[in-house]
N, C-alpha and C positions, 0 to 999 in steps of 0.2 A: 246884625239885626237892623232893619230899616227904621227910619223915623216915620212917624205918622203925621199927617197934615190935615188940618181943617181950615175954615175961613180965616182964623186969626192966629193959629199956633202951628208950630212945628215941634214935635215932641216924641220922646221915647221914655215912657215911664214903666219900668220893669222891676218887680220886687222878687226877692227870695224871702219866703215866709215859712216859719216852722212853728208848730205848736204841738203840745202833747196832751194825752189824756191825764186826768187827775191822778196824782201820785205816780205818774208815768207807768201805769198799769198796761200790760201788753194785751189790750182788749180788741185791737183793730185787726182781727183775723177773719178768714173765711167770708161768710155772708155779710158780717158786719163791715168788713173792709170794702167789699164790693158795693154795698149800699152807701157807705160813706163817700166813696169815689163818685158814684152816680149822683148823689145829692149835691156834692161840690160842683161837679161838672154842669149840672142843670142850673144851679144858681149863678155860676159864672157866665153861662150863655145868656141867662135872663138879664144880667147886669151889663152885658156887652163887653165883658173882659175876655181876653185870650189866654187860655192856659198854654204855657210853653211846656211845662212838665209838672206832673202831679205824682208824687210818690207817697204811698200809704204803707207804712211799716206797722208792726204790732203796737209799737209804743210812740209813734209820732207821725205827723203829716208834714210833708215838705211840698210847698206850692211855689212854682216859679211862674209868674203871671204878668201879663202886660195889661195896664189899666188906663183909664182916662186921667188927664192932668188934675182933675178935681177929686180924684179918689186917693185917699191916704192908705197906707199899709194897715192902719188900725181899722179902717172901714172894711177892707177885704177880710181880715181875720174875724171881725165881729159878724159880718154877714155869713161867712162860711161856718163859723161855730154855731150860730143861731139856726142856720138851715139844717144842720146835722143833729144837733143835740136832742131836741125834742122828738124828732122822728125816730132816731136810733134808740133812744131810751124807752119809747113807747113800744117799739117792735121787739126789742131784745131786753126782757126783764132783768137779765143778769147785769146789765149796765146800771140798774138802779141801786146796786150795792155801793157804787161810788156816790159821794155827795153831789157831784156834778160830773158831766162827761169830760169837760176840758178844764185845764188850769186857766187862770187869768193871764198867765204869762205867754209871751210869744217872742220869737226872734224875727227881726226884719232888717233887710239890707237891700240897697239898690243893686241891680244886676251889674256884674263886672267887678264888684268889690268882694265877692264871696268865694272862699275856698272851701273845699270839702272839710278841711280841718276846723274851720269856723263853725260850720253847721254841726259837726260831731261834738265840738266843745260845748255848744249850747245844749244839745240833747243830753249830754252827760251831766250837766248841771241841774237837770230837771228831776232827777231821781228823788222820789219821796215828796214832791210838792203837790 
């Protein structure tokens, strides 16, 4: 993966991010998953971030993303959760059964340091949260 350059910096900021629905409920299926994907993609384009990979499974979201040097992993997760939660809960009333769509927790690592086992290990710890 190439470095990016602007007037003052040479950088490559790439995160692996994983977050789960509240109580790790398997609610990200069918139209909900499609809308979730679309909302995340639209928000990332709006922010100027490059999605490398976006995986939405029934009980988690995994986002591999390239961002600006001033963007923290927490910023990306917050923006994506906010962009999806209100819209999805309004459109799909069954999501209102959960106290919130997303847990407060998330997994973050810089690219190159992440194995599939690390991601799976995090997802497994989220059962019931």
